[in-house]
Each structure stands twice: as C-alpha cells, then as structure tokens.
C-alpha positions in Angstrom: -29.0 -27.4 69.5 -30.8 -25.1 67.2 -28.5 -22.2 68.0 -25.4 -24.4 67.3 -26.7 -25.3 63.8 -27.5 -21.6 63.1 -24.1 -20.6 63.9 -22.5 -23.3 61.7 -24.5 -22.1 58.8 -23.6 -18.5 59.2 -20.0 -19.5 59.5 -20.1 -21.4 56.3 -21.8 -18.5 54.5 -19.1 -16.1 55.7 -16.4 -18.5 54.7 -17.9 -18.7 51.1 -18.1 -15.0 50.9 -14.5 -14.7 52.0 -13.5 -17.2 49.3 -15.5 -15.3 46.6 -14.1 -11.9 47.6 -10.7 -13.4 47.3 -11.3 -15.0 43.9 -13.0 -11.7 42.8 -10.0 -9.6 43.9 -7.6 -12.2 42.3 -9.5 -11.9 38.9 -9.6 -8.2 39.1 -5.9 -7.9 39.6 -5.3 -10.2 36.6 -7.8 -8.3 34.5 -6.2 -5.0 35.4 -2.9 -6.4 34.7 -4.1 -7.6 31.2 -5.7 -4.4 30.6 -2.6 -2.4 31.5 -0.4 -4.7 29.3 -3.1 -4.1 26.3 -2.9 -0.6 26.9 0.9 -0.4 27.0 1.1 -2.4 23.8 -1.5 0.0 22.3 0.5 2.9 23.4 3.6 1.4 22.0 2.1 0.7 18.9 0.7 4.3 18.7 4.0 5.6 19.7 5.6 3.5 16.9 3.1 4.7 14.4 3.4 8.2 15.4 7.3 7.9 15.2 6.8 6.2 11.8 4.6 9.0 10.5 6.8 11.7 12.0 9.9 10.3 10.5 8.7 8.8 7.2 10.6 10.5 4.3 7.3 11.5 2.6 5.0 14.4 3.8 1.9 13.4 5.7 -0.7 15.8 6.6 -4.2 15.3 8.6 -6.8 18.1 8.2 -10.4 18.4 9.2 -13.0 19.7 6.9 -12.5 23.3 7.8 -8.8 23.0 6.6 -7.4 23.1 10.3 -4.2 21.0 10.5 -4.6 18.1 12.9 -1.2 16.5 12.3 1.7 17.0 10.2 4.9 14.9 10.2 8.4 16.2 10.2 9.0 15.8 6.5 5.8 17.8 5.8 6.9 20.6 8.1 10.4 20.7 6.6 9.0 20.4 2.9 6.3 23.1 3.5 7.7 25.4 6.3 4.8 27.8 6.2 2.2 25.0 6.5 1.2 25.8 10.1 1.0 29.3 9.5 -1.1 29.3 6.4 -3.3 26.4 7.5 -6.3 25.9 5.3 -4.9 28.7 2.7 -1.8 26.7 2.0 -1.8 25.5 -1.7 -1.2 21.8 -0.6 -4.5 21.7 1.2 -6.6 24.6 0.0 -8.3 22.6 -2.8 -9.1 19.5 -0.9 -12.7 18.7 -1.5 -14.7 16.8 1.2 -17.1 15.1 -1.0 -18.6 11.7 -1.0 -15.6 10.3 -2.7 -13.3 8.6 0.0 -10.1 8.5 -2.2 -8.6 10.8 -4.8 -5.4 9.4 -6.5 -2.5 10.9 -8.0 -3.2 14.6 -8.4 0.1 16.6 -9.5 0.7 19.9 -7.9 3.5 22.2 -8.3 4.9 23.9 -5.3 7.9 26.1 -5.5 9.2 24.6 -8.6 8.8 21.0 -7.5 6.2 18.6 -8.6 4.2 16.3 -6.1 2.1 13.4 -6.6 -0.8 14.0 -3.9 -3.1 11.2 -2.7 -5.9 12.2 -0.4 -8.2 9.8 1.8 -11.5 11.2 3.2 -12.6 9.6 6.5 -15.9 10.1 8.5 -15.3 10.7 12.2 -18.3 11.1 14.2 -20.1 14.2 13.0 -17.2 15.6 11.0 -14.7 14.5 8.3 -11.0 14.4 8.2 -8.5 14.0 5.4 -5.2 12.2 5.4 -3.1 13.6 2.6 0.1 11.9 1.3 2.8 13.5 -0.8 5.6 12.0 -3.1 8.4 14.2 -4.8 8.1 13.1 -8.6 10.1 16.1 -9.9 12.9 13.8 -10.9 10.5 11.2 -12.6 8.7 14.1 -14.3 12.1 15.6 -15.6 13.0 12.1 -17.0 9.6 11.8 -18.6 9.9 15.2 -20.3 13.4 14.4 -21.5 12.1 11.0 -22.9 9.2 12.8 -24.7 11.6 15.4 -26.1 13.9 12.6 -27.2 10.9 10.8 -28.7 9.9 14.0 -30.6 13.6 14.5 -31.7 13.6 10.8 -32.8 10.3 11.2 -34.7 11.7 14.4 -36.3 14.8 12.6 -37.4 12.8 9.7 -38.7 10.7 11.9 -40.7 13.7 13.6 -41.9 15.4 10.5 -42.8 12.3 9.2 -44.7 12.0 12.3 -46.6 15.8 12.1 -47.5 15.2 8.4 -48.4 12.2 9.4 -50.6 14.2 12.3 -52.1 17.2 9.9 -52.8 14.7 7.2 -54.3 13.1 9.9 -56.4 16.6 11.2 -57.6 17.8 7.6 -58.5 14.5 6.9 -60.3 14.8 10.2 -62.2 18.3 9.7 -63.0 17.8 6.1 -64.1 15.0 7.1 -66.4 17.1 10.1 -67.9 20.2 7.8 -68.5 18.5 4.5 -69.3 16.2 6.0 -71.8 18.8 7.1 -74.4 21.1 4.1 -73.4 18.1 1.9 -74.5 18.4 3.4 -77.9 22.2 3.3 -78.1 22.7 -0.4 -76.9 19.5 -1.6 -78.8 20.3 0.0 -82.2 24.0 -0.8 -82.0 23.2 -4.4 -81.2 21.0 -4.4 -84.2 23.8 -3.0 -86.4 26.3 -5.6 -85.1 24.0 -8.5 -86.2 22.9 -6.9 -89.5 24.2 -8.5 -92.8 23.8 -5.3 -94.7 26.5 -3.1 -93.5 30.3 -3.4 -94.2 32.7 -5.1 -91.9 34.3 -1.8 -90.7 31.2 -0.2 -89.9 30.2 -3.3 -88.0 33.4 -3.0 -86.0 32.6 0.6 -85.1 29.1 -0.6 -84.0 30.5 -3.2 -81.8 32.7 -0.7 -80.2 29.8 1.7 -79.4 27.8 -1.2 -78.1 30.6 -2.3 -75.8 31.1 1.2 -74.6 27.4 1.7 -73.8 27.4 -1.6 -71.9 30.4 -0.4 -69.9 28.5 2.8 -69.1 25.4 0.6 -68.2 27.6 -1.4 -65.7 28.7 1.8 -64.0 25.1 3.0 -63.7 23.9 -0.4 -62.4 26.7 -0.4 -59.8 25.5 3.0 -58.4 21.8 2.0 -58.5 22.5 -1.5 -56.9 24.7 0.0 -54.2 22.0 2.4 -53.2 19.5 -0.3 -53.1 21.5 -2.4 -51.0 22.2 0.5 -48.5 18.5 1.0 -48.4 17.8 -2.8 -47.9 15.6 -2.7 -51.1 17.1 -5.8 -52.8 15.2 -9.1 -52.7 16.6 -12.5 -54.0 14.7 -14.6 -56.5 14.6 -18.3 -55.9 13.9 -20.1 -59.2 15.4 -23.2 -60.9 18.0 -22.3 -63.6 21.0 -23.9 -65.2 24.1 -22.5 -63.4 26.4 -23.6 -66.1 24.5 -21.8 -68.7 24.3 -18.5 -66.6 28.0 -18.6 -66.2 28.6 -19.5 -69.8 26.5 -16.4 -70.8 28.3 -14.2 -68.5 31.6 -15.3 -69.9 30.3 -14.6 -73.4 29.8 -11.0 -72.4 33.5 -10.7 -71.8 34.9 -12.6 -74.8 35.5 -9.5 -76.9 37.2 -7.7 -74.1 39.5 -10.5 -73.4 40.3 -11.1 -77.1 41.1 -7.4 -77.5 43.8 -7.7 -74.7 45.1 -11.1 -76.0 44.0 -12.8 -72.7 42.7 -16.3 -72.8 39.3 -16.6 -71.1 39.0 -20.2 -69.7 35.8 -21.6 -68.5 36.5 -24.8 -66.5 33.7 -27.1 -65.1 32.9 -30.9 -64.9 31.8 -32.9 -67.8 28.2 -32.3 -67.2 26.4 -30.1 -69.6 23.9 -28.7 -67.1 23.6 -28.0 -63.5 20.2 -27.1 -62.4 20.0 -25.2 -58.9 17.6 -22.9 -57.3 18.5 -19.3 -56.7 18.8 -15.9 -58.3 20.5 -16.3 -61.6 20.5 -12.6 -62.4 22.4 -11.8 -59.1 24.7 -14.7 -59.5 25.5 -13.6 -63.0 26.0 -10.0 -61.6 28.6 -11.5 -59.2 30.5 -13.3 -61.8 30.2 -10.5 -64.1 32.0 -8.1 -61.5 34.7 -10.8 -60.8 35.5 -11.6 -64.4 35.3 -7.9 -65.5 37.7 -6.9 -62.8 40.0 -9.8 -63.7 40.3 -8.8 -67.4 40.5 -5.1 -66.5 43.6 -5.8 -64.2 45.3 -8.5 -66.5 47.6 -7.4 -69.3 48.8 -10.9 -70.5 48.2 -14.3 -69.6 44.7 -15.7 -68.7 41.5 -15.4 -66.8 40.1 -18.7 -65.5 36.6 -19.3 -64.3 36.6 -22.5 -62.2 33.4 -24.3 -61.0 32.9 -27.4 -59.1 30.1 -28.9 -57.1 29.5 -31.6 -54.5 26.4 -32.7 -52.6 25.8 -31.5 -49.1 22.7 -33.9 -48.8 19.9 -35.2 -51.0 18.5 -31.7 -51.7 21.5 -29.4 -51.6 24.7 -28.7 -53.5 27.7 -26.9 -52.5 29.1 -24.8 -55.5 32.7 -23.7 -55.3 33.4 -20.8 -57.7 36.5 -18.9 -58.4 38.0 -16.4 -60.7 41.8 -16.5 -61.2 43.9 -14.2 -63.1 47.5 -13.6 -64.1 47.1 -9.7 -63.5 48.7 -7.2 -61.3 47.9 -8.6 -58.1 47.3 -6.8 -54.8 49.8 -6.0 -52.1 48.9 -7.8 -48.6 48.4 -4.3 -46.8 46.0 -3.1 -49.6 43.7 -6.2 -49.9 41.1 -5.1 -47.4 40.6 -1.8 -49.2 39.3 -3.3 -52.3 36.1 -4.6 -50.4 35.3 -1.1 -49.2 32.8 1.1 -51.1 34.4 3.5 -53.4 37.7 2.2 -52.8 40.4 0.4 -54.9 43.9 -0.8 -54.0 45.2 2.7 -54.3 44.4 6.0 -56.0 46.8 5.3 -58.9 44.7 2.2 -59.7 41.7 4.3 -60.3 43.5 6.7 -62.4 45.0 4.0 -64.7 42.1 1.4 -64.9 39.0 3.5 -64.1 35.9 2.1 -62.3 33.6 3.2 -59.6 35.1 1.1 -56.8 31.6 -0.3 -56.0 31.8 -3.7 -57.8 33.4 -5.7 -55.0 31.5 -4.0 -52.3 28.3 -5.0 -54.2 29.5 -8.5 -54.6 30.4 -8.8 -51.1 27.0 -7.7 -49.9 25.1 -9.9 -52.6 27.2 -13.0 -51.3 26.4 -12.0 -47.7 22.7 -12.0 -48.6 23.2 -15.5 -50.1 24.9 -16.7 -46.9 28.5 -16.8 -48.7 31.7 -14.9 -48.1 34.1 -13.6 -50.8 37.7 -14.7 -50.2 40.9 -13.2 -51.8 44.2 -14.7 -52.5 46.6 -12.5 -54.1 50.4 -11.8 -54.7 51.6 -8.4 -56.1 52.7 -9.0 -59.8 51.5 -12.6 -59.7 47.7 -12.4 -59.9 44.6 -12.7 -57.9 42.0 -15.4 -57.0 38.6 -14.5 -55.8 36.5 -17.4 -54.7 33.3 -18.3 -52.8 31.0 -21.1 -52.0 27.3 -21.2 -52.5 24.9 -23.7 -50.7 22.0 -23.9 -53.1 19.0 -26.3 -53.3 18.9 -28.6 -56.2 16.7 -27.5 -59.1 14.6 -29.2 -61.7 15.1 -28.8 -65.2 11.4 -28.8 -66.0 10.9 -25.9 -63.8 13.7 -23.8 -65.3 12.9 -20.7 -67.5 13.6 -22.0 -71.1 11.9 -19.2 -72.7 14.9 -17.2 -73.4 16.3 -17.5 -76.9 19.7 -18.1 -78.2 21.4 -14.9 -79.4 21.7 -16.4 -82.9 18.3 -17.9 -83.3 16.0 -17.1 -86.3 12.7 -18.3 -84.7 9.9 -16.0 -85.1 6.4 -15.6 -83.9 3.2 -16.0 -86.0 1.5 -12.7 -85.5 -1.5 -11.7 -87.6 -2.9 -8.8 -85.3 -1.2 -5.5 -84.9 1.1 -4.7 -81.8 0.9 -1.3 -80.3 4.1 0.3 -79.1 3.9 3.5 -77.0 7.0 5.8 -76.2 7.6 9.6 -76.3 11.2 9.0 -77.4 11.6 8.3 -81.2 14.7 6.3 -80.9 13.0 3.8 -78.4 10.2 3.5 -80.8 12.6 2.7 -83.6 14.6 0.1 -81.6 11.3 -1.6 -80.3 9.9 -1.6 -83.9 13.1 -3.2 -85.4 13.3 -5.9 -82.6 9.8 -6.9 -83.0 10.2 -7.0 -86.9 13.2 -9.3 -86.3 10.9 -11.7 -84.4 8.4 -11.8 -86.9 5.9 -9.1 -86.1 4.6 -7.5 -89.3 1.9 -5.2 -88.0 3.3 -2.6 -85.7 1.5 0.6 -84.7 3.4 3.3 -83.0 2.2 6.0 -80.6 4.2 8.8 -79.0 1.8 9.7 -76.2 -0.6 8.2 -73.6 -3.5 10.1 -75.0 -2.8 9.2 -78.6 -2.6 5.5 -77.3 -6.0 5.7 -75.7 -7.4 7.1 -78.8 -6.1 4.3 -81.0 -7.3 1.7 -78.5 -10.8 3.1 -78.6 -11.0 2.6 -82.4 -8.8 -0.6 -82.7 -8.0 -3.9 -80.9 -4.5 -4.5 -79.9 -3.9 -8.0 -78.2 -0.5 -6.8 -77.1 0.7 -3.4 -76.0 4.2 -2.1 -75.0 3.8 1.0 -72.7 6.5 3.4 -71.7 5.6 4.5 -68.2 6.9 7.9 -67.9 5.6 10.3 -70.5 4.5 13.9 -70.5 0.8 15.0 -70.2 -0.5 11.5 -69.1 1.8 8.8 -67.7 1.9 5.1 -69.0 0.3 4.0 -65.7 -2.9 6.3 -66.1 -3.1 5.3 -69.9 -2.9 1.7 -69.1 -5.8 2.0 -66.6 -8.0 3.7 -69.1 -7.3 1.2 -71.8 -7.7 -1.8 -69.7 -11.2 -0.4 -68.3 -12.1 0.3 -72.0 -11.3 -3.2 -73.2 -12.8 -4.8 -70.1 -16.2 -3.0 -70.8 -16.0 -4.7 -74.3 -15.3 -8.0 -72.7 -11.8 -7.9 -74.6 -8.7 -9.2 -73.1 -5.3 -7.5 -73.8 -1.9 -7.7 -72.5 0.0 -4.4 -71.5 3.7 -4.8 -70.9 5.4 -1.9 -69.0 8.6 -0.4 -70.5 10.4 1.6 -67.9 13.8 3.0 -67.1 12.7 2.7 -63.3 14.7 -0.3 -61.7 14.2 0.7 -58.0 12.5 -1.5 -55.6 8.8 -1.7 -56.2 8.7 -0.8 -59.8 7.3 -4.0 -60.9 4.7 -3.8 -58.3 3.6 -0.3 -59.3 3.0 -1.5 -62.9 1.1 -4.5 -61.9 -1.0 -2.3 -59.5 -2.0 -0.1 -62.3 -3.4 -3.1 -64.3 -0.2 -3.9 -66.4 0.7 -7.5 -67.1 4.4 -7.6 -67.3 7.5 -5.4 -67.0 10.5 -4.7 -69.2 13.3 -2.5 -67.7 15.4 -0.3 -70.1 17.8 -1.1 -71.8 15.5 -3.6 -73.1 16.9 -7.1 -73.3 15.8 -8.9 -76.4 15.6 -12.3 -74.4 12.9 -10.8 -72.0 11.1 -9.4 -75.1 11.0 -12.7 -76.6 9.6 -14.3 -73.6 6.6 -12.0 -73.9 6.3 -12.5 -77.6 6.4 -16.2 -77.2 4.0 -16.3 -74.5 1.3 -14.5 -76.5 1.8 -15.7 -80.0 2.5 -19.1 -81.7 5.7 -19.6 -83.5 6.2 -19.8 -87.3 6.5 -23.2 -88.6 9.6 -23.4 -90.6 11.8 -26.5 -91.3 14.9 -24.4 -92.2 14.8 -22.4 -88.8 17.5 -24.7 -87.1 19.6 -24.9 -90.3 19.5 -21.2 -90.5 20.3 -20.7 -86.8 23.4 -22.9 -87.1 24.5 -21.2 -90.5 24.4 -17.8 -89.0 26.7 -18.3 -86.1 29.2 -15.4 -85.8 33.0 -15.9 -86.2 34.3 -18.6 -83.7 37.4 -18.1 -81.6 39.9 -21.0 -81.1 38.6 -21.9 -77.8 34.9 -22.4 -79.2 36.4 -25.5 -81.2 38.4 -27.2 -78.4 38.3 -26.9 -74.6 42.1 -27.0 -74.4 42.1 -26.6 -70.5 40.0 -30.1 -70.5 42.2 -31.6 -73.1 45.5 -30.7 -71.5 44.3 -32.2 -68.2 43.3 -35.3 -69.9 46.6 -35.6 -71.7 48.8 -34.1 -69.2 50.0 -31.8 -71.9 51.6 -34.6 -74.0 51.4 -33.4 -77.5 52.1 -37.1 -78.8 48.8 -38.5 -76.9 47.0 -35.5 -78.1 47.6 -36.1 -81.8 46.8 -39.9 -81.4 43.6 -38.9 -79.7 42.6 -36.5 -82.5 43.6 -39.2 -85.2 41.3 -41.8 -83.7 38.6 -39.3 -83.3 38.5 -38.1 -86.7 38.8 -41.6 -88.1 35.7 -42.7 -86.3 34.0 -39.2 -86.9 34.0 -39.9 -90.6 32.3 -43.3 -90.2 29.7 -41.9 -87.9 28.8 -39.0 -90.1 28.5 -41.3 -93.0 26.1 -43.3 -91.0 24.2 -40.4 -89.7 23.8 -39.1 -93.3 22.3 -42.6 -94.3 19.8 -42.8 -91.5 18.7 -39.1 -92.4 18.2 -40.1 -95.9 16.3 -43.2 -94.8 14.1 -41.2 -92.2 15.1 -43.6 -89.6 14.9 -41.2 -86.7 15.8 -43.8 -84.0 19.0 -45.0 -85.6 19.8 -41.5 -86.4 19.5 -40.4 -82.7 21.8 -43.2 -81.9 24.6 -42.0 -84.1 24.1 -38.4 -82.9 24.5 -39.6 -79.4 27.6 -41.5 -80.4 29.3 -38.4 -82.1 28.2 -36.4 -79.0 30.2 -38.9 -76.7 33.3 -38.9 -78.8 33.3 -35.1 -79.2 33.0 -34.7 -75.5 36.0 -37.0 -74.9 38.5 -34.7 -77.0 36.9 -31.5 -75.8 35.2 -30.5 -79.1 33.0 -27.9 -77.6 30.9 -26.7 -80.5 30.4 -30.0 -82.0 29.3 -31.4 -78.6 26.8 -28.6 -78.0 25.2 -29.2 -81.6 24.8 -33.0 -80.9 23.6 -32.3 -77.6 20.7 -30.4 -79.1 20.2 -33.2 -81.6 19.5 -35.5 -78.7 16.8 -33.3 -77.5 14.7 -33.9 -80.6 11.7 -36.0 -80.3 9.8 -38.2 -82.7 7.7 -35.2 -83.4 10.8 -33.4 -84.8 11.6 -35.8 -87.5 11.4 -33.1 -90.1 14.3 -31.2 -88.5 16.7 -34.1 -88.9 17.8 -32.6 -92.3 18.6 -29.3 -90.7 20.4 -30.8 -87.8 22.4 -33.3 -90.0 23.6 -30.3 -91.9 24.5 -28.5 -88.8 26.6 -31.4 -87.3 28.3 -32.0 -90.8 29.2 -28.3 -91.0 30.5 -28.2 -87.4 32.6 -31.5 -87.9 34.0 -30.2 -91.2 35.0 -26.8 -89.4 36.5 -28.9 -86.7 38.5 -31.1 -89.0 39.9 -28.1 -90.8 40.8 -26.5 -87.4 42.6 -29.6 -86.2 44.4 -29.8 -89.6 45.8 -26.2 -89.2 47.2 -27.0 -85.7 48.5 -30.2 -86.6 
C-alpha cells in the first residue's frame, strides 16, 4: 500500500517537471524569437542610419580624440578625397579641440576655395572621447552675402553722393537766391515807391512802372526755378489757414491788370454775388497757381479776353468744392501738343518759346502744387480759338474771425504811432534806403541804420531798440550770430526786443533757421510791404486820424472801366439787352440820388443807426447793377461799428465821390 502511494507521488512529480520543462522550452523559444526580432529591427535601423549617413548630401566625419577617423560618409570622402590619407592632419579636423564643451556651432572654414559651416559634437565614450563633425557648403550663401554687402556699400556711397549733391544744389540755390533777390529787393521796392509818389512827373512815373513790371517778371522766373527745385526735392509744405479766397484771386487779378490793358485785353473776374468766401488752405500757393494760369493766358492772347471763373458748392457741412477756370481767346494749343505743356522746361513747340519767352516751368509747378492739394489740372483747347485751364479744389470751410486781416490795402494811409527808434541792419545801401522809405511811409520817424552785424551789436549795447530788422547774410558776422548776441545782451538787462529776419533765402527751413537763432519773425526779399505792415501793426499802435479813411479813398489811382461796372454780371442779368440796361441804370440813379441825400442828412445829425441803414440800401442797389467800386465802399461802411461814428464823415464823402464818378461814367456811356 505504501509502495503504491510512493510510486504515484513520484509519477506526479515527474509529470510536473515534464510540464515545466515544456513550458520553459516554449518561453525560451518565444523569447529567443522576440530577441531575434528586436535584433533584426535594430540591425535594420542601424543599416538604415548607416545608409543615411553614408548617402546624406553633407559631409559627416567621426574621429577619436587622437584624430583618427572612425567613420566618414560618402559625401565626406568625395568632398575631401585626401581625408583618409591625412587623417588627423587634415585641415577639416586638425583643429578640433576635445574640451569640456560638448558642442561648437557654426565655425566657418575655407577648404580649396570653398567655405563650409562646421558643427562639432563631443561625446564621452567609456574612457575616451569622440567627435561627430558635420559640414555644410555655404560658399554660395557667402557669395550672396558679400554681394549684398557690396551693394549696400555702393548704395551708401551713392546716398552720400546724392546727399552731397543735394546739399550743393541747396547751397547753390540759396546763394543764387541771395545774389539775385538782394538787388531785386531794391529795384522792385524803390520802383514801387516811385510809382506811388506824388512828387514826380507822369512820364517818369510811367517809366518807373515799366521798371517795376519788368523786375516783377524777373522775380516770377526766379521763383519758378526755385519752386521747381523745391518740388523736386520734396521741400514744399502747404499751409492750412483761413482766408478769403475771393480776395486772394482779386489781388492776383490786380497784378495782371496793367499787362492786360497794355495788350487791349479784357480781364474778366466772374464769381457769385457774395463778397467773401472763407476757406482753409494755402492762399500763397493758390494765388501762385492762378498767377501762373492768368499770366500764361495774357501772354498767349493778342486780342479778346481772359476770364477767371470761380464757383463753389457744398460737399457737406464742413467742406466746399471750388471750381476754378481761366479761359482765354488766345492762340490755342494743337491736340498733339497739349501734353507737352505740362512737362518741365516744355512749351507747345520751340517757336512758342522764341516768340513768347518763359521758362516752361509754370504749368509743371502748377500741376505739382495741385497734385499736393488733391486736385488735377485739366485743359480744353482749340488751335486758334483759345484755351481753358480748370481744376476743382476740395477745401474746408474757413472762419472770417480766423483769417489774416493784418494785410493792408495798397492805397491805405494808415500809420503807426512809433515814438521809439527802429534799427535796420543791412550791408547793401539800396536795401537800407528802401526799408527806410517804407518805414517812413508807415509812420516811423526814428530810424537808425547799420551796415554790419558788429555795428548793430555796438548800437544795441548803447541803445534800446524795441524792433530790429536784421539782414541774415552779411560779411564778417552774419545776422544770425548778431541776433543771438543782441538777444542775450537785452535778456541780461531784462529787456524785450523783437528781431525780424530779412533774408533772400527762401529755401526750405529758412524760417526755422531764423527762429532757432532767436529771431522773432521772417521777411523774404523782395520785401512785401503787406508783410512789413503786419510786423509794424503787431508791435506799435496806429495813429488816430479821423481823415485816414477819406484820404485813403481820395488817393485811389486811376480806375479802368471795369472797376465801375461788372459788365459780365450785368450782361448776364440783362441778357445783353441795352434797353433793359438803360432802364435799370435810370431807376438806379434816381433812387441813388434820394438815398445819398438821406445819407448826408443822417451824417449831419450824427444818427449812426439810420446812416448805416442807408449805406446798406445803397450797397444793395449798387450790387444789383454791378457797380463794383461803389458796392465795395458801401460794404466797408457796413463794417463800421458804433465806436467808428467819427469816421461817418469820411465814409460819407467817399460814398458821394464814388457815386458821382459812377454817375459821370454812366452818362458818358449812355
């Protein structure tokens, strides 16, 4: 029984061992298979990596710390064919340093005329170190970089050369401007004084007018050249101030009245019935545009008329569209020549320049100025029939109270009340003479002259001058330097003085340069008396003279027929019907006599309110018949306030005189 049990136990143990052996063998086979699979995968990956390293299009080298090559791919062997032969002495590996640094990026090495970017990685391997080295051919990149650097150097040289040329151009133009404007200041200024003088015979006065007109034409040519240079250099900036557009154009037309009358051309100014149109913009540049167009129209018109047409309509509550046109009955321009006139230094053809003269810059300047204002100059023309140049400006609506009203009427007799001396400094005696005469005309009685900056400084050390007119370009010491010395001297004494620069420099930055040296204002040569008056009026009170207005009206120069009646307006109103025109004049004159009598009575009674009503009534009726001069005077009368009651007498006399002149004129044409 016991033996049987033992046998059974042994059999069970043997069976278990057999099963375990079978399981072990099974697991061993699977593990071996898995190991073999992993080994195969590793071999495949290694093979792939080896193939990749061997065939990658960049040289790869592995070396030990002794410089012995452990691996080099195909690209490395082809790129560096003597690599295996030279081993550690080859230039691509001889300077590899096995330091603590594990990586060294972007070393540029030059091998056989090619530049390589080399990156090396240092790895610890048991007791030794190895370096994996990678190369990238950057020869083309470096060539491009060098070319770019050379191009930059060339561009910098060209820029410096252009800046030098620009500075030379600016210096030349500034010097030319000074050399020409300085004598022209005397010619234009003194001839203008002769034109308005009462003490010279009529024949001499006519010659003075011719000199003045010729000098103005020369100034236009000079301004064209300077303005064109400024436009090309981008040195023109537009003002944005409130001004009366109608007054600006009226003044521009006045400049050309003599030229038009000398050629027997009617110069017609057409606008709406409003007396003013306040907008915001650059009045000087708009005046220059119209000056160029009107001047050209008169130049190329032998008979007929030149009409300046202005109309406006609102764009919105804050902006107006201003349509402006200059139409002439001149020689016209052929269709195939019309584009030429807009090019610089170009006219319709060469014969035009020989016959009529001019620089060929006027329309080019006009076109560029309008472009800066967002407008475009248009041309309609027929050869032998005439031309029309037109454009439209979009301008913000201006405010009358913000407009510059400090300019004077050319015939005013207003003067300053000046009890202190005014110092004028200029090394040119003609300029001193002109400035002294102008200041005397404006009421200055104490005028001190100086011909150098040093002399001016000495005068200021011993005297007080509240207003100084300083020429900027003088020998020995410039007006800029002299002004700084004078300002510092007066400042130390706690004395305030105003120094106004007088310069022929009209280039960009001229005014800023004057202000930077402590000057308080700027006058460009030739000096405009209106600008001079602004500075005088700002620094001195006006003389109180009840007869000023009467003198102003009485000293008006000779008036042309178009100053009495606006015939273009009247012809539109009557459709050219002479019968209606005569009836209109008859009714107007009958009422005018009654209104004038009432105006005189209110003046005698010092009844300002009723006097103002009759002045307004005469203004309205004169506007209806196009009586330009009379309506302008009555409009001025309406601007009087209760504080101006004392001027009623002078204004009444002016209205009566203008009305009598008008009645005489209507009688002559009737």
